[in-house]
Legacy VTK file of the C-alpha trace (Angstrom):
# vtk DataFile Version 3.0
C-alpha trace
ASCII
DATASET POLYDATA
POINTS 116 float
41.420 55.359 107.810
44.493 53.908 106.034
42.896 54.681 102.672
42.300 58.307 103.640
45.901 58.708 104.834
47.130 57.263 101.520
45.120 59.811 99.542
46.450 62.601 101.674
50.039 61.475 101.132
49.581 61.228 97.355
49.210 64.980 97.317
47.211 67.366 95.315
48.297 70.239 93.162
47.887 73.693 94.590
45.575 75.981 92.724
46.292 79.716 92.718
43.403 82.058 92.939
43.578 85.018 90.608
44.098 88.360 92.263
41.894 91.076 90.963
42.745 94.573 92.141
39.861 96.587 93.410
40.999 99.898 91.955
40.850 101.354 88.467
43.432 104.137 88.648
45.681 105.930 91.087
48.572 108.321 91.582
51.598 108.319 93.821
53.435 111.549 94.568
56.655 111.967 96.463
58.936 114.822 97.443
62.554 114.355 98.435
64.477 117.217 100.017
68.208 117.168 100.739
70.787 119.623 102.040
74.528 119.256 101.526
76.936 121.510 103.397
80.674 121.362 102.661
83.209 123.434 104.587
86.689 123.759 103.091
89.706 125.117 104.918
92.754 125.966 102.830
95.914 127.071 104.624
98.979 127.743 102.468
102.262 128.704 104.137
105.231 129.624 101.938
108.718 129.530 103.408
111.956 131.180 102.316
115.223 129.464 103.167
117.605 132.189 102.041
118.111 135.933 102.235
116.934 138.178 99.401
117.679 141.866 98.989
116.079 143.985 96.272
116.503 147.694 95.468
114.732 149.662 92.749
113.922 153.281 91.975
114.061 156.269 89.665
116.496 159.187 89.988
118.476 157.091 92.518
122.134 156.146 92.230
122.118 152.354 92.784
125.508 150.612 92.817
126.033 147.480 90.723
126.153 145.332 93.883
123.630 146.840 96.349
123.786 145.772 99.999
121.574 146.592 103.007
122.607 149.843 104.678
124.350 151.283 101.597
124.289 155.032 101.095
121.910 155.721 98.207
121.854 159.201 96.690
119.746 161.073 94.175
121.160 161.459 90.696
119.622 164.945 90.320
119.146 166.380 93.827
115.829 168.159 94.397
114.045 166.355 91.550
111.284 163.783 92.076
112.415 160.272 92.852
111.119 156.866 93.789
112.933 154.335 95.976
112.060 150.817 97.109
114.175 148.511 99.285
113.141 144.973 100.293
115.042 142.650 102.622
113.626 139.145 103.024
115.273 136.783 105.508
114.693 133.020 105.988
111.344 132.103 107.538
107.684 132.424 106.622
107.404 134.429 103.416
103.599 134.473 103.187
100.512 132.771 104.565
97.131 132.438 102.877
94.095 131.214 104.829
90.762 130.580 103.107
87.654 129.155 104.776
84.553 128.732 102.675
81.262 126.912 103.089
79.153 125.728 100.176
75.479 124.858 100.785
73.394 122.961 98.228
69.646 122.580 98.804
67.724 120.373 96.389
64.112 119.232 96.105
62.868 116.495 93.786
59.151 116.072 93.128
57.813 113.033 91.280
54.367 111.776 90.345
53.361 108.342 89.042
49.981 107.757 87.418
48.706 104.237 86.825
45.492 102.710 85.515
44.144 99.194 85.209
LINES 1 117
116 0 1 2 3 4 5 6 7 8 9 10 11 12 13 14 15 16 17 18 19 20 21 22 23 24 25 26 27 28 29 30 31 32 33 34 35 36 37 38 39 40 41 42 43 44 45 46 47 48 49 50 51 52 53 54 55 56 57 58 59 60 61 62 63 64 65 66 67 68 69 70 71 72 73 74 75 76 77 78 79 80 81 82 83 84 85 86 87 88 89 90 91 92 93 94 95 96 97 98 99 100 101 102 103 104 105 106 107 108 109 110 111 112 113 114 115
C-alpha cells in the first residue's frame, strides 16, 4: 500500500487528446439593426439694451436729426413716395426657436464561411 501511494505522489504527466472537429465546412450569418434618434432644441434670444430709431424713404423730407413723432412731409406733394420708421426699445429684439429630430436606421449583414 505504501508503495502504491508513493507512485501516486510521484505524479504522471497529463496527456492531451487531440480534438478532431466533426464538420468539414460551415457558415455563420448575422444581422445587426440599430436605430439612433437625436432631438435638438435650439432657442436663441437676442436682447437690445438701448433705444434705436431709424427713418428711411423716397420723396420724403427727413431732417438731419430725426426723432420719433417728427412731422415728415413729401418733397413733391402728390408724387409717389415710400416711408419707413422703426423704433426699437430695450428688451427682446428677436427670438428664434428650432426643434429638429434626426433618425438614423442602419442594418449590417455579415457572413463568415469556413472549411476544415
